[in-house]
C-alpha positions in Angstrom: 38.3 135.2 36.4 38.5 138.3 33.7 35.0 138.9 34.9 36.4 140.5 37.7 38.8 143.5 36.1 36.9 146.8 36.3 35.7 147.8 33.3 35.5 152.2 33.9 37.2 154.1 36.6 33.8 154.0 38.6 33.3 150.6 38.3 37.3 150.5 39.9 36.1 152.6 43.0 33.3 149.4 43.3 35.3 147.4 43.4 37.9 148.5 45.6 35.4 149.3 48.0 33.9 146.1 48.2 37.8 145.2 48.6 38.7 146.8 51.9 35.0 146.2 53.3 35.5 142.5 52.4 39.2 142.6 53.5 38.5 144.6 56.9 35.9 142.0 57.7 38.2 139.1 57.3 40.6 140.6 59.2 38.1 141.9 62.1 36.7 138.2 62.3 40.3 137.3 62.5 40.9 139.5 65.9 37.7 138.6 67.0 38.4 134.8 67.5 41.9 135.4 68.5 42.5 137.9 70.7 40.1 137.0 73.1 41.2 134.0 74.0 44.8 135.5 74.2 43.9 137.5 76.4 41.9 135.3 79.2 45.3 132.8 79.3 47.9 135.9 79.2 45.5 137.2 82.5 45.5 134.0 84.1 49.3 133.1 83.6 49.8 137.0 84.9 47.7 135.7 88.2 49.6 132.8 88.0 52.9 134.4 88.1 52.1 136.8 90.8 50.9 133.7 92.9 54.0 132.7 92.3 56.1 135.6 92.8 54.5 135.7 96.4 55.6 132.1 97.0 58.5 133.1 96.5 59.0 135.8 98.8 57.7 133.3 101.6 60.1 130.8 100.4 63.4 133.9 100.9 62.2 134.8 104.0 61.8 130.7 105.1 65.4 130.3 104.1 66.6 133.4 105.8 65.3 133.0 108.6 67.2 129.0 109.0 70.1 130.1 108.1 70.0 132.7 111.4 68.6 129.6 113.1 71.7 128.1 111.4 74.1 130.3 112.5 72.6 130.9 116.1 73.4 127.5 116.5 76.9 127.5 115.6 78.5 130.4 117.6 75.3 131.2 120.3 76.1 129.2 123.3 72.4 130.6 125.0 70.6 130.0 121.9 72.0 126.8 122.3 70.8 126.0 125.5 67.5 127.4 125.0 67.3 125.0 122.4 68.0 122.0 124.4 65.6 123.0 127.1 62.9 123.0 124.9 63.7 120.3 122.7 65.9 117.7 124.8 64.0 119.2 128.4 67.1 119.9 129.6 67.7 121.5 132.9 70.7 122.1 134.8 71.3 120.5 138.4 69.5 121.7 141.0 66.9 123.9 138.6 63.4 123.1 139.4 60.7 123.1 136.3 57.8 125.1 137.1 55.1 124.9 135.3 52.1 127.3 134.6 48.5 126.8 133.3 49.8 130.2 131.0 53.1 129.1 129.3 53.4 127.1 126.1 55.4 123.9 126.3 56.0 124.1 122.5 59.4 126.2 121.7 60.1 126.9 118.2 63.5 128.3 117.8 62.6 130.4 114.4 58.9 131.0 113.7 58.3 130.7 109.7 54.9 130.7 108.3 53.7 127.7 106.0 54.1 128.4 102.2 51.5 126.9 100.2 52.6 124.7 97.1 52.3 126.6 93.8 50.1 124.7 91.0 49.7 126.5 88.2 45.7 126.9 87.2 44.3 124.8 84.0 44.3 126.4 80.6 40.0 127.2 80.4 38.6 124.1 78.8 37.2 124.9 76.0 34.4 122.6 74.7 33.8 121.1 71.3 31.0 123.2 70.6 33.4 126.6 70.7 36.0 125.1 69.3 33.6 124.1 66.1 32.8 127.8 66.1 36.5 129.4 66.3 37.8 127.0 63.5 34.8 128.5 61.3 34.6 131.9 61.7 38.7 131.4 61.1 38.1 129.9 58.3 35.8 132.6 57.6 37.7 135.1 58.0 40.3 133.1 55.6 38.1 132.9 53.1 36.8 136.6 53.4 40.4 137.6 53.0 40.9 135.4 50.2 38.0 136.4 48.1 38.6 140.0 48.2 42.3 139.4 47.3 40.8 136.6 44.1 38.4 138.7 42.5 38.7 142.6 42.9 42.6 142.9 43.8 42.8 143.1 40.1 44.4 146.1 37.4 41.6 148.2 36.2 42.2 148.1 32.2 40.2 149.7 29.7 37.5 148.5 27.1 41.0 147.4 24.7 43.4 146.0 27.3 45.6 148.8 28.3 45.8 149.5 32.0 44.2 152.7 33.6 46.7 154.0 35.9 45.6 154.2 39.9 44.3 157.6 41.0 45.2 159.0 44.6 42.4 159.0 46.6 
């Protein structure tokens, strides 16, 4: 372990460059392994949230329409009569029903759009090859960082074993 200790200032600068190179490569490799899958999953979850909000808005509209229909059934006699005529084929005594080809026979007191069910998108399936590669790159980044700190993060000493103060860069 003492072989890694710098014997001179020049050697210390070389070790410093090696340390920072290993640390930077390890951190870049770690970022390469962790950030893209997280970003992809975040995009998928954002799309799910947008779909859920759209479905929620449709359900709010449906609820409001049914509440209006309920209020009308409780308070509006003309609406009640229209519903009875449409649903129960109610006719007043003496009325004659005239059916035309253009008229629709179905009456819907409240028109409500169909709201699809919300099913979140499944997480992307990763093959075992991608998993192994991801874990291998993660372990490699950890080893690079460990090597940088274990072998090159040492104080500089002169040939007599005295500490050399770090120089400002």
